[in-house]
MARNULO-505134 format. One record per residue: residue number from 1; y, z, x of N, C-alpha, C in turn. Coordinates in nm, 4 decimals. Example, Ala and Ser with C-alpha at 12.3 -4.5 7.8 and 13.67 -1.06 7.14 Angstrom:
BEGIN
+-----+----------+----------+----------+----------+----------+----------+----------+----------+----------+
: seq :      n_y :      n_z :      n_x :     ca_y :     ca_z :     ca_x :      c_y :      c_z :      c_x :
+-----+----------+----------+----------+----------+----------+----------+----------+----------+----------+
:   1 :  -0.5690 :   0.7800 :   1.3190 :  -0.4500 :   0.7800 :   1.2300 :  -0.3300 :   0.7800 :   1.3200 :
:   2 :  -0.2250 :   0.7080 :   1.2850 :  -0.1060 :   0.7140 :   1.3670 :   0.0030 :   0.7870 :   1.2900 :
+-----+----------+----------+----------+----------+----------+----------+----------+----------+----------+
//
This chain:
BEGIN
+-----+----------+----------+----------+----------+----------+----------+----------+----------+----------+
: seq :      n_y :      n_z :      n_x :     ca_y :     ca_z :     ca_x :      c_y :      c_z :      c_x :
+-----+----------+----------+----------+----------+----------+----------+----------+----------+----------+
:   1 :   0.9238 :   4.1838 :  -1.1522 :   0.9898 :   4.1080 :  -1.2607 :   0.8840 :   3.9629 :  -1.2532 :
:   2 :   0.8341 :   3.9524 :  -1.1283 :   0.7371 :   3.8342 :  -1.1711 :   0.6526 :   3.8444 :  -1.2893 :
:   3 :   0.5941 :   3.9585 :  -1.2610 :   0.4958 :   4.0181 :  -1.4085 :   0.5169 :   3.9900 :  -1.5311 :
:   4 :   0.6648 :   4.0093 :  -1.5635 :   0.7275 :   4.0495 :  -1.6809 :   0.7178 :   3.8802 :  -1.7364 :
:   5 :   0.7492 :   3.7751 :  -1.6484 :   0.8034 :   3.6605 :  -1.6047 :   0.6569 :   3.6016 :  -1.7120 :
:   6 :   0.5572 :   3.6005 :  -1.6195 :   0.4217 :   3.5498 :  -1.6191 :   0.3479 :   3.6384 :  -1.7366 :
:   7 :   0.3939 :   3.7277 :  -1.7929 :   0.3107 :   3.7454 :  -1.9131 :   0.4024 :   3.7112 :  -2.0678 :
:   8 :   0.4854 :   3.6978 :  -2.0407 :   0.5809 :   3.6210 :  -2.1621 :   0.5767 :   3.4835 :  -2.1212 :
:   9 :   0.5524 :   3.4265 :  -2.0284 :   0.5346 :   3.2611 :  -2.0430 :   0.4070 :   3.2344 :  -2.1454 :
:  10 :   0.2718 :   3.3394 :  -2.1485 :   0.2156 :   3.2999 :  -2.1917 :   0.2250 :   3.2625 :  -2.3348 :
:  11 :   0.3096 :   3.3027 :  -2.4101 :   0.3493 :   3.2885 :  -2.5510 :   0.4545 :   3.1377 :  -2.5369 :
:  12 :   0.4228 :   3.0613 :  -2.6326 :   0.4872 :   2.9590 :  -2.5894 :   0.6415 :   2.9603 :  -2.7022 :
:  13 :   0.7665 :   2.8630 :  -2.6614 :   0.8634 :   2.9044 :  -2.6921 :   0.8735 :   2.8688 :  -2.8696 :
:  14 :   0.9765 :   2.9372 :  -2.8502 :   0.9982 :   2.9926 :  -3.0179 :   0.8986 :   3.0489 :  -3.1287 :
:  15 :   0.7609 :   3.1142 :  -3.0589 :   0.6385 :   3.1963 :  -3.0914 :   0.6439 :   3.2902 :  -3.0516 :
:  16 :   0.5870 :   3.3663 :  -3.1790 :   0.6319 :   3.5383 :  -3.1222 :   0.7253 :   3.5919 :  -3.0769 :
:  17 :   0.8497 :   3.5634 :  -3.0683 :   0.9904 :   3.5552 :  -3.0112 :   0.9538 :   3.7468 :  -3.0195 :
:  18 :   0.9231 :   3.8315 :  -3.1527 :   0.9382 :   3.9593 :  -3.1102 :   0.8711 :   4.0095 :  -3.0255 :
:  19 :   0.7234 :   3.9508 :  -3.0403 :   0.6139 :   4.0512 :  -2.9301 :   0.6700 :   4.0010 :  -2.7978 :
:  20 :   0.7276 :   3.8722 :  -2.7684 :   0.7850 :   3.8624 :  -2.6320 :   0.9256 :   3.9610 :  -2.5973 :
:  21 :   1.0280 :   3.9955 :  -2.6856 :   1.1116 :   4.1039 :  -2.6844 :   1.0225 :   4.2267 :  -2.6142 :
:  22 :   0.9198 :   4.2453 :  -2.7404 :   0.8852 :   4.3708 :  -2.7231 :   0.8134 :   4.3912 :  -2.5847 :
:  23 :   0.7266 :   4.3155 :  -2.5460 :   0.6495 :   4.3062 :  -2.3969 :   0.7628 :   4.3166 :  -2.3191 :
:  24 :   0.8677 :   4.2592 :  -2.3225 :   0.9714 :   4.2600 :  -2.2085 :   1.0187 :   4.4042 :  -2.2041 :
:  25 :   1.0543 :   4.4365 :  -2.2777 :   1.1269 :   4.5740 :  -2.3187 :   1.0149 :   4.6656 :  -2.2614 :
:  26 :   0.9006 :   4.6765 :  -2.2985 :   0.7717 :   4.7316 :  -2.2689 :   0.7705 :   4.7769 :  -2.1100 :
:  27 :   0.7960 :   4.6595 :  -2.0375 :   0.7938 :   4.6299 :  -1.9129 :   0.9289 :   4.6883 :  -1.8132 :
:  28 :   0.9989 :   4.7812 :  -1.9102 :   1.1309 :   4.7955 :  -1.7915 :   1.2628 :   4.7375 :  -1.8728 :
:  29 :   1.2720 :   4.6281 :  -1.9189 :   1.4038 :   4.6039 :  -1.9387 :   1.4699 :   4.6084 :  -2.0091 :
:  30 :   1.6075 :   4.6846 :  -2.0546 :   1.6677 :   4.7449 :  -2.1196 :   1.7180 :   4.6563 :  -2.2299 :
:  31 :   1.6388 :   4.6559 :  -2.3404 :   1.7035 :   4.5180 :  -2.4153 :   1.7480 :   4.6046 :  -2.5672 :
:  32 :   1.8444 :   4.5708 :  -2.6573 :   1.8320 :   4.6352 :  -2.7539 :   1.7253 :   4.6313 :  -2.8628 :
:  33 :   1.7023 :   4.6973 :  -2.9315 :   1.6327 :   4.6909 :  -2.9970 :   1.6409 :   4.5667 :  -3.1398 :
:  34 :   1.7154 :   4.5370 :  -3.1888 :   1.7589 :   4.4299 :  -3.2401 :   1.8190 :   4.3164 :  -3.1666 :
:  35 :   1.7928 :   4.2609 :  -3.0822 :   1.8282 :   4.1575 :  -2.9711 :   1.6737 :   4.0740 :  -2.9623 :
:  36 :   1.7375 :   3.9627 :  -2.9505 :   1.5700 :   3.8630 :  -2.9340 :   1.5686 :   3.7516 :  -2.8031 :
:  37 :   1.4674 :   3.7598 :  -2.7510 :   1.4499 :   3.6129 :  -2.6189 :   1.3731 :   3.4656 :  -2.6994 :
:  38 :   1.4012 :   3.3956 :  -2.7122 :   1.3596 :   3.2727 :  -2.7662 :   1.3054 :   3.1951 :  -2.6324 :
:  39 :   1.2065 :   3.2133 :  -2.5957 :   1.1244 :   3.1312 :  -2.4722 :   1.1118 :   3.2344 :  -2.3904 :
:  40 :   1.0455 :   3.2008 :  -2.2630 :   1.0701 :   3.3038 :  -2.1521 :   1.1648 :   3.2789 :  -2.0180 :
:  41 :   1.2632 :   3.4025 :  -2.0146 :   1.3587 :   3.3752 :  -1.9384 :   1.2802 :   3.3870 :  -1.7945 :
:  42 :   1.3679 :   3.3240 :  -1.6755 :   1.3200 :   3.3633 :  -1.5253 :   1.4230 :   3.4909 :  -1.4492 :
:  43 :   1.3453 :   3.5588 :  -1.4064 :   1.3727 :   3.7001 :  -1.3482 :   1.4015 :   3.6563 :  -1.2221 :
:  44 :   1.4945 :   3.6745 :  -1.1390 :   1.5066 :   3.7184 :  -1.0170 :   1.5944 :   3.7942 :  -0.9483 :
:  45 :   1.4836 :   3.8706 :  -0.8398 :   1.5128 :   3.9959 :  -0.7623 :   1.4187 :   4.0848 :  -0.7325 :
:  46 :   1.4531 :   4.1862 :  -0.6633 :   1.3279 :   4.2986 :  -0.6128 :   1.2536 :   4.3738 :  -0.7230 :
:  47 :   1.1719 :   4.4314 :  -0.7091 :   1.0897 :   4.4954 :  -0.7577 :   1.1876 :   4.5955 :  -0.8675 :
:  48 :   1.2807 :   4.6645 :  -0.8125 :   1.3990 :   4.7447 :  -0.9450 :   1.4769 :   4.6412 :  -1.0053 :
:  49 :   1.4541 :   4.5119 :  -1.0024 :   1.5418 :   4.4473 :  -1.0428 :   1.5823 :   4.4678 :  -1.2226 :
:  50 :   1.4448 :   4.5014 :  -1.2659 :   1.4630 :   4.5169 :  -1.4446 :   1.5438 :   4.6108 :  -1.4563 :
:  51 :   1.5969 :   4.7079 :  -1.3525 :   1.6935 :   4.8374 :  -1.3827 :   1.8263 :   4.8106 :  -1.3962 :
:  52 :   1.8663 :   4.6424 :  -1.3537 :   2.0300 :   4.5915 :  -1.3339 :   2.0441 :   4.4966 :  -1.4553 :
:  53 :   1.9346 :   4.5039 :  -1.5376 :   2.0147 :   4.4636 :  -1.6499 :   1.9651 :   4.5315 :  -1.7726 :
:  54 :   2.0710 :   4.4743 :  -1.8663 :   2.1179 :   4.5679 :  -1.9694 :   2.1783 :   4.4976 :  -2.0713 :
:  55 :   2.1121 :   4.4805 :  -2.2026 :   2.1631 :   4.4085 :  -2.3027 :   2.1671 :   4.4672 :  -2.4270 :
:  56 :   2.2733 :   4.4760 :  -2.5162 :   2.3202 :   4.5221 :  -2.6526 :   2.2306 :   4.4748 :  -2.7592 :
:  57 :   2.2414 :   4.5368 :  -2.8379 :   2.2276 :   4.5252 :  -3.0211 :   2.2550 :   4.3743 :  -3.0950 :
:  58 :   2.1496 :   4.3302 :  -3.1072 :   2.1620 :   4.1935 :  -3.2219 :   2.1974 :   4.0690 :  -3.0978 :
:  59 :   2.1919 :   4.0700 :  -2.9966 :   2.1947 :   3.9291 :  -2.9297 :   2.1284 :   3.8562 :  -2.9046 :
:  60 :   2.1271 :   3.7219 :  -2.8715 :   2.0111 :   3.6329 :  -2.9109 :   2.0470 :   3.5331 :  -2.7629 :
:  61 :   1.9317 :   3.4929 :  -2.7196 :   1.8797 :   3.3963 :  -2.5816 :   1.8117 :   3.2808 :  -2.5988 :
:  62 :   1.8503 :   3.2076 :  -2.5813 :   1.7634 :   3.0882 :  -2.6149 :   1.7062 :   3.0454 :  -2.4984 :
:  63 :   1.6216 :   2.9727 :  -2.5026 :   1.5431 :   2.9386 :  -2.4030 :   1.6018 :   2.8950 :  -2.2692 :
:  64 :   1.4789 :   2.9143 :  -2.1698 :   1.5814 :   2.8999 :  -2.0505 :   1.6863 :   2.9483 :  -1.9542 :
:  65 :   1.6936 :   3.0744 :  -1.9989 :   1.7733 :   3.1326 :  -1.9149 :   1.7353 :   3.2018 :  -1.7946 :
:  66 :   1.8460 :   3.2180 :  -1.7222 :   1.8060 :   3.2732 :  -1.6044 :   1.8693 :   3.4139 :  -1.5821 :
:  67 :   1.8055 :   3.4927 :  -1.4796 :   1.8851 :   3.6151 :  -1.4642 :   1.8531 :   3.6294 :  -1.3700 :
:  68 :   1.9824 :   3.6376 :  -1.2367 :   1.9478 :   3.6706 :  -1.0814 :   1.9777 :   3.8322 :  -1.0468 :
:  69 :   1.9086 :   3.9076 :  -1.0855 :   1.9344 :   4.0487 :  -1.0633 :   1.9966 :   4.1020 :  -0.9420 :
:  70 :   2.0106 :   4.0529 :  -0.8480 :   2.0740 :   4.0875 :  -0.7297 :   2.1601 :   4.2285 :  -0.7779 :
:  71 :   2.2562 :   4.2159 :  -0.8518 :   2.3544 :   4.3223 :  -0.9125 :   2.3526 :   4.3640 :  -1.0643 :
:  72 :   2.3984 :   4.4122 :  -1.1293 :   2.3854 :   4.4456 :  -1.2543 :   2.4420 :   4.3423 :  -1.3253 :
:  73 :   2.3592 :   4.2740 :  -1.4358 :   2.4450 :   4.1993 :  -1.5680 :   2.4612 :   4.3151 :  -1.6904 :
:  74 :   2.5416 :   4.3097 :  -1.7513 :   2.5700 :   4.4115 :  -1.8674 :   2.6362 :   4.3118 :  -1.9503 :
:  75 :   2.5144 :   4.2707 :  -2.1053 :   2.5396 :   4.1697 :  -2.1936 :   2.5351 :   4.2801 :  -2.3105 :
:  76 :   2.6994 :   4.3089 :  -2.3863 :   2.6969 :   4.3847 :  -2.5074 :   2.5874 :   4.2979 :  -2.6355 :
:  77 :   2.6946 :   4.3425 :  -2.7302 :   2.6216 :   4.3214 :  -2.8843 :   2.6852 :   4.2119 :  -2.9760 :
:  78 :   2.5876 :   4.1791 :  -3.0087 :   2.6007 :   4.0379 :  -3.0523 :   2.6646 :   3.9073 :  -2.9985 :
:  79 :   2.5667 :   3.8932 :  -2.9050 :   2.6165 :   3.7886 :  -2.7931 :   2.5357 :   3.6769 :  -2.8188 :
:  80 :   2.5538 :   3.5616 :  -2.7987 :   2.4976 :   3.4562 :  -2.8233 :   2.4859 :   3.3539 :  -2.7281 :
:  81 :   2.3441 :   3.3760 :  -2.6966 :   2.3476 :   3.2612 :  -2.5735 :   2.2907 :   3.1168 :  -2.5988 :
:  82 :   2.3122 :   3.0106 :  -2.5572 :   2.2651 :   2.8901 :  -2.5320 :   2.1245 :   2.8381 :  -2.4118 :
:  83 :   2.1041 :   2.7609 :  -2.4460 :   2.0032 :   2.7308 :  -2.3475 :   1.9919 :   2.7007 :  -2.1827 :
:  84 :   1.9346 :   2.7259 :  -2.1336 :   1.9663 :   2.7070 :  -1.9822 :   2.0562 :   2.7393 :  -1.9229 :
:  85 :   2.1161 :   2.8755 :  -1.9686 :   2.1955 :   2.9306 :  -1.8815 :   2.1903 :   3.0204 :  -1.7889 :
:  86 :   2.2610 :   3.0190 :  -1.6916 :   2.2325 :   3.1130 :  -1.5613 :   2.3644 :   3.1841 :  -1.5119 :
:  87 :   2.2497 :   3.2941 :  -1.5196 :   2.3380 :   3.4415 :  -1.4885 :   2.3536 :   3.4843 :  -1.3400 :
:  88 :   2.4618 :   3.4013 :  -1.2662 :   2.4054 :   3.4313 :  -1.0831 :   2.5164 :   3.5279 :  -1.0330 :
:  89 :   2.4245 :   3.6366 :  -1.0140 :   2.4890 :   3.7303 :  -0.9424 :   2.5346 :   3.7080 :  -0.7524 :
:  90 :   2.4668 :   3.6569 :  -0.6772 :   2.5020 :   3.6194 :  -0.5762 :   2.5155 :   3.4706 :  -0.5385 :
:  91 :   2.6069 :   3.4376 :  -0.4452 :   2.5790 :   3.3338 :  -0.4004 :   2.6312 :   3.3231 :  -0.2393 :
:  92 :   2.6662 :   3.2200 :  -0.1608 :   2.6471 :   3.2682 :  -0.0087 :   2.7513 :   3.3625 :   0.0243 :
:  93 :   2.9141 :   3.3843 :  -0.0375 :   2.9524 :   3.4768 :  -0.0236 :   2.9828 :   3.5765 :  -0.0501 :
:  94 :   2.9552 :   3.6139 :  -0.1610 :   2.9053 :   3.7335 :  -0.2397 :   2.8264 :   3.8220 :  -0.2807 :
:  95 :   2.8333 :   3.9027 :  -0.3666 :   2.6786 :   3.9457 :  -0.4339 :   2.7892 :   4.0789 :  -0.5556 :
:  96 :   2.8094 :   4.0554 :  -0.6530 :   2.8952 :   4.1003 :  -0.7669 :   2.8372 :   4.1122 :  -0.8713 :
:  97 :   2.8565 :   4.2275 :  -0.9812 :   2.7962 :   4.2029 :  -1.1217 :   2.8566 :   4.1170 :  -1.1837 :
:  98 :   2.8165 :   4.0633 :  -1.3506 :   2.8905 :   4.0279 :  -1.4501 :   2.8533 :   4.1254 :  -1.5876 :
:  99 :   2.9606 :   4.0801 :  -1.6454 :   3.0158 :   4.1765 :  -1.7569 :   2.9885 :   4.0581 :  -1.9306 :
: 100 :   2.9308 :   4.0994 :  -1.9797 :   2.9492 :   3.9898 :  -2.0852 :   3.0123 :   4.0762 :  -2.2302 :
: 101 :   3.1143 :   4.0460 :  -2.2796 :   3.1938 :   4.1571 :  -2.3725 :   3.1174 :   4.1410 :  -2.5382 :
: 102 :   3.1302 :   4.2202 :  -2.5850 :   3.0851 :   4.2428 :  -2.7261 :   3.1278 :   4.1218 :  -2.8441 :
: 103 :   3.0254 :   4.0001 :  -2.8634 :   3.0526 :   3.9452 :  -2.9514 :   3.0927 :   3.7936 :  -2.9055 :
: 104 :   3.0378 :   3.7424 :  -2.7557 :   3.0868 :   3.6538 :  -2.7228 :   2.9799 :   3.5651 :  -2.7775 :
: 105 :   3.0141 :   3.4266 :  -2.7077 :   2.9406 :   3.2968 :  -2.7011 :   2.9086 :   3.2340 :  -2.6205 :
: 106 :   2.8032 :   3.1806 :  -2.5190 :   2.7775 :   3.1571 :  -2.4235 :   2.7147 :   3.0072 :  -2.4655 :
: 107 :   2.7556 :   2.8914 :  -2.4487 :   2.6890 :   2.7510 :  -2.4999 :   2.5817 :   2.7250 :  -2.3610 :
: 108 :   2.4894 :   2.5860 :  -2.4312 :   2.4223 :   2.5399 :  -2.3344 :   2.4412 :   2.5392 :  -2.1927 :
: 109 :   2.3786 :   2.5539 :  -2.1105 :   2.3764 :   2.5111 :  -1.9777 :   2.4571 :   2.5484 :  -1.9357 :
: 110 :   2.5467 :   2.6586 :  -1.9472 :   2.6723 :   2.7278 :  -1.8960 :   2.5886 :   2.8023 :  -1.7252 :
: 111 :   2.7306 :   2.7935 :  -1.6233 :   2.6357 :   2.8895 :  -1.5334 :   2.7704 :   2.9679 :  -1.4795 :
: 112 :   2.7308 :   3.1053 :  -1.4913 :   2.8097 :   3.2313 :  -1.5092 :   2.7729 :   3.2625 :  -1.3811 :
: 113 :   2.9283 :   3.2437 :  -1.2761 :   2.8996 :   3.3168 :  -1.1052 :   2.9317 :   3.4707 :  -1.0841 :
: 114 :   2.8923 :   3.5225 :  -1.0039 :   2.9276 :   3.6437 :  -0.9502 :   3.0520 :   3.6695 :  -0.9735 :
: 115 :   3.0942 :   3.8115 :  -1.0322 :   3.1598 :   3.9021 :  -1.0640 :   3.2879 :   3.8837 :  -1.1829 :
: 116 :   3.1975 :   3.7766 :  -1.2486 :   3.2803 :   3.7494 :  -1.3936 :   3.2806 :   3.8592 :  -1.4632 :
: 117 :   3.3656 :   3.8948 :  -1.5521 :   3.3544 :   3.9226 :  -1.7051 :   3.4132 :   3.8209 :  -1.7922 :
: 118 :   3.3190 :   3.8309 :  -1.9048 :   3.3499 :   3.7625 :  -2.0068 :   3.3754 :   3.8099 :  -2.1153 :
: 119 :   3.5173 :   3.8218 :  -2.1716 :   3.5630 :   3.9414 :  -2.2883 :   3.5455 :   3.8773 :  -2.3823 :
: 120 :   3.5404 :   3.9965 :  -2.4506 :   3.4886 :   4.0084 :  -2.5973 :   3.4882 :   3.8924 :  -2.7029 :
: 121 :   3.4241 :   3.8637 :  -2.7613 :   3.4860 :   3.7554 :  -2.8735 :   3.5243 :   3.6053 :  -2.8320 :
: 122 :   3.5175 :   3.6111 :  -2.6864 :   3.5378 :   3.4677 :  -2.6155 :   3.4190 :   3.3753 :  -2.6302 :
: 123 :   3.4520 :   3.2747 :  -2.6237 :   3.3551 :   3.1432 :  -2.6877 :   3.3641 :   3.0697 :  -2.5728 :
: 124 :   3.2768 :   3.0167 :  -2.4799 :   3.2300 :   2.9483 :  -2.3682 :   3.1458 :   2.7991 :  -2.4410 :
: 125 :   3.2257 :   2.6702 :  -2.4062 :   3.1322 :   2.5450 :  -2.4706 :   3.0779 :   2.5354 :  -2.3905 :
: 126 :   2.9403 :   2.4051 :  -2.4116 :   2.8390 :   2.3914 :  -2.2937 :   2.8721 :   2.3365 :  -2.1542 :
: 127 :   2.7975 :   2.3631 :  -2.1019 :   2.8127 :   2.2880 :  -1.9652 :   2.8910 :   2.3056 :  -1.8801 :
: 128 :   2.9595 :   2.4887 :  -1.8977 :   3.0731 :   2.5015 :  -1.8185 :   3.0160 :   2.6016 :  -1.6995 :
: 129 :   3.0596 :   2.5544 :  -1.5494 :   3.0581 :   2.6527 :  -1.4813 :   3.1773 :   2.7669 :  -1.4656 :
: 130 :   3.1427 :   2.9409 :  -1.5131 :   3.2697 :   3.0217 :  -1.5026 :   3.2447 :   3.0825 :  -1.3714 :
: 131 :   3.4176 :   3.0762 :  -1.3031 :   3.3294 :   3.1158 :  -1.1871 :   3.4877 :   3.2552 :  -1.1790 :
: 132 :   3.5519 :   3.2586 :  -1.3104 :   3.6275 :   3.3839 :  -1.2852 :   3.6235 :   3.4293 :  -1.4363 :
: 133 :   3.7203 :   3.5328 :  -1.4719 :   3.7230 :   3.5953 :  -1.5696 :   3.7749 :   3.5196 :  -1.6997 :
: 134 :   3.7174 :   3.5699 :  -1.8125 :   3.7580 :   3.4750 :  -1.9234 :   3.8009 :   3.5494 :  -2.0461 :
: 135 :   3.9676 :   3.5690 :  -2.0704 :   4.0074 :   3.7092 :  -2.1493 :   3.9293 :   3.7281 :  -2.3009 :
: 136 :   3.9446 :   3.8050 :  -2.3422 :   3.8729 :   3.8159 :  -2.4491 :   3.9651 :   3.7212 :  -2.5898 :
: 137 :   3.8602 :   3.6920 :  -2.6909 :   3.8870 :   3.5879 :  -2.8083 :   3.9373 :   3.4326 :  -2.7385 :
: 138 :   3.8952 :   3.4060 :  -2.6449 :   3.9469 :   3.2971 :  -2.5449 :   3.8265 :   3.1833 :  -2.6277 :
: 139 :   3.8900 :   3.0485 :  -2.6211 :   3.8273 :   2.9302 :  -2.6474 :   3.8581 :   2.8445 :  -2.4836 :
: 140 :   3.6947 :   2.8415 :  -2.4533 :   3.7010 :   2.7734 :  -2.3275 :   3.6076 :   2.6579 :  -2.3091 :
: 141 :   3.6836 :   2.5073 :  -2.3102 :   3.6045 :   2.3761 :  -2.3803 :   3.6627 :   2.3120 :  -2.2685 :
: 142 :   3.5653 :   2.2076 :  -2.1652 :   3.6288 :   2.1185 :  -2.0637 :   3.7303 :   2.1722 :  -1.9902 :
: 143 :   3.8840 :   2.1359 :  -1.9922 :   3.9271 :   2.1983 :  -1.8840 :   4.0552 :   2.2804 :  -1.9959 :
: 144 :   3.9902 :   2.3142 :  -2.0695 :   4.1111 :   2.4159 :  -2.2462 :   4.0634 :   2.5141 :  -2.2026 :
: 145 :   4.2072 :   2.5979 :  -2.2398 :   4.1497 :   2.7556 :  -2.2558 :   4.2599 :   2.7898 :  -2.3543 :
: 146 :   4.2418 :   2.8403 :  -2.4704 :   4.3221 :   2.8619 :  -2.5618 :   4.2649 :   3.0146 :  -2.5989 :
: 147 :   4.3259 :   3.0713 :  -2.6717 :   4.3992 :   3.1823 :  -2.7182 :   4.3106 :   3.1901 :  -2.8700 :
: 148 :   4.1992 :   3.2664 :  -2.9235 :   4.1647 :   3.2485 :  -3.0456 :   4.2502 :   3.3733 :  -3.0812 :
: 149 :   4.2699 :   3.4666 :  -3.0689 :   4.3790 :   3.5752 :  -3.1064 :   4.4101 :   3.5693 :  -3.2261 :
: 150 :   4.5337 :   3.4627 :  -3.2054 :   4.6557 :   3.4179 :  -3.3052 :   4.5403 :   3.3483 :  -3.4389 :
: 151 :   4.4064 :   3.3368 :  -3.4306 :   4.3747 :   3.2884 :  -3.5677 :   4.2815 :   3.4277 :  -3.6249 :
: 152 :   4.2760 :   3.5281 :  -3.5656 :   4.2191 :   3.6344 :  -3.6446 :   4.2521 :   3.6567 :  -3.7290 :
+-----+----------+----------+----------+----------+----------+----------+----------+----------+----------+
//
């Protein structure tokens, strides 16, 4: 994983994004053919960590994302991820996978903690710490949780 990060870091942020994505895919990261990563993500984990990351089609990741791959991280199709989002699969008390459903949006500087499932179509505002599951079609901002299902 360090090799992937080091090679991708040779490219400046927002430049040659398709090349960076192609390079990461070539190093074994399962990344949908139409997904893209702007900037170089940080990958944490052992030599097999890349086998625990799966990203679907047409998803986009902004600069500064961190993937802690002690456990599996599964990200669906059409997912938007803002700047500096942390996907943490381990902490002092547990190690657990993270799942992000199709069409979810995750705002800048969010932290997703171990064992969290973010439902399809959920929207999470910036700078949130997500420590429990987020139901599908839910808007989460500040201290509010609003169901988006009634507006569909």
